[in-house]
Each structure stands twice: as C-alpha cells, then as structure tokens.
N, C-alpha and C positions, 0 to 999 in steps of 0.2 A: 504494500500500500504506500502511496506517495502523498506528500503534503497537499497537493491540489485537490485531492479527494476529500479532505477533512477540514481544510482551512476556511476561515470566514473571508469572503471576497469583499472588496471595496470597504475596508474597515474604517471606522471612525478614526480621525486623525486630528492633530492640532498643528498649527504653524508655529514657527520659532517666535514670531511676534505676538502670538496670542497671550493673553493674561492668564494667570493661574485660576482666576475665577471662571474663565471660559473652560479651562481644563476640568475643573471640578464639576461644572454643569454637564459637560459631555460624558464624563465618567458616570455620573448619576443617571442621566437620561438613558444611556445605553446599558446601564447596570453591568459595567465591565471594570477591570482593574488595571488595564494597561492601554496606553495610547501611543501610537507612533507619532513622531514629530517630523513634519515634512516641510520642504522649501521647494517650490516649483515642481511638485510631484516626486521629488527625490527624498529618500529617507535620510535624515540627518541625526536622529536620536529617538529615544523612547522614554516615556515617563510611566512609572508605576504609582498606584495610589499611595504606596509606602514612601514615595519621594515627596509627597505634598507637605508643605510647612504647616504648622498648627494654625488654627484660626484664632483671631483675637477680636474683641469687641471694640469697634472704632468709636470715635468721639460722637458720631451721629447715632450711636446705638445699633448700627448695622454690623453684622459679622463680616469681617474682611480678611483677605489673605495677608500674610506678613509683608509689610511694605518693602522690606529689604530684598525680597525675592519675588518681585511682582510679575515677571514674565517667565514663560515656560523655559526659555533658554537657560535660566538661572538654576533650574532643578533637573533638567533632562540629563540622561546618560547618553553621551555621544559615541561611546565605544560599544556599538550594538552588535550582538550576535544575530546573524540573519540566516535564513534558508531560502532555497529556491523552490518553485512549484514541484519539481521532479525529485526533491530530496525524499529519501525513504523515511517513513515515520519512525522506524527503529533508531535512525540517526537523530531525529528530533528529540526522542526520549533521552538518548545519551547526552545531547547538548543541554537539555533542561536539567538533568541531574548534575552534570559536570559543572555548569555555571550557576546552579541553584536559582533558575529563573522560571517564571510561569507562563511566558509567552514569547514567541519569536516572530518578528516581522518577516513576511515573505516578499522577496524582491525578484524581478525578472532576472533571468540568467545573465550574468556579466554586467549588471547595472545596479543602481540603487533605486530603481523605480518601484515604488510600493504597489503590490498587487493583492496583498492579503495579510492575514495574521493567523497564527496557529497557537492556541493556548493549551494548557494542561487539560482543560475541560473538553476541548476537541479531541485530544488524544484519549481521554477516558471514555468518551462516547464511542469512539472507534473500537477501543478495546472491548467495551461491553458488547458491541454489535458482533464482535468476532467470537465471543464466548458461546 
C-alpha cells in the first residue's frame, strides 16, 4: 500500500504570513492537529498544535495569542520530514516512529509542492481495514 491510497488530499494549510490566531481557527475548524505551512504552493514548514504558544487575556478582555510570536513563521518547524505519493506506508510508519511525529506532508516527487498529508490516524484506519 502506498501513501496516495490513504492520504488526505488538498489538506488545510497556512501561509508563512498568517497569524497564529488564523492557525488556531483552522486547527479547530478542521479538528486536526497538524498544518503544513506553504508559500506559493510550496511546503516551507509544518506546525503542530503542540507548537502553539499559550493564550493570554488581553487588555480588551479578549483571549489573544502571545504577542511575541504573532505569526506562524515564529513557531513553525522548517526542517520537515516529507513523503511522496508513491512512498510505501511501511516506510511512513518507520518515519513516524523514528522522528516521533504524527503527520507527514506529502509532496510531488522531486519538488516541495504540497499534494496531501498523511497522519497516524490515516495509517491506523488503513491498518484496521487490513485486519
């Protein structure tokens, strides 16, 4: 089985210039834990909900992200482990275990063009279906 068979296509993503508040909203809206960061359709990073700074109560009484890290670029990981659509799912599992990560962006072969994302949930669904 290969990644293209189990990945989520056209994943939610954020741009480098997006604010952390936008990131939080997308994570909540989609009920997901990882978002690729793109610039002009090219993968430049990834953010996990674990990377989010704590919330604080602003002077206006509204909950706001930490002003010291207001944009996604401040909290994203730019050293991203990626896979291609034809990567074997066994290899995805090995990468997730080795790097202790829960999701891998899927890029076109030989490029950084984002085409999907594969998470541990996708892998578990595939494993359950194979039982």
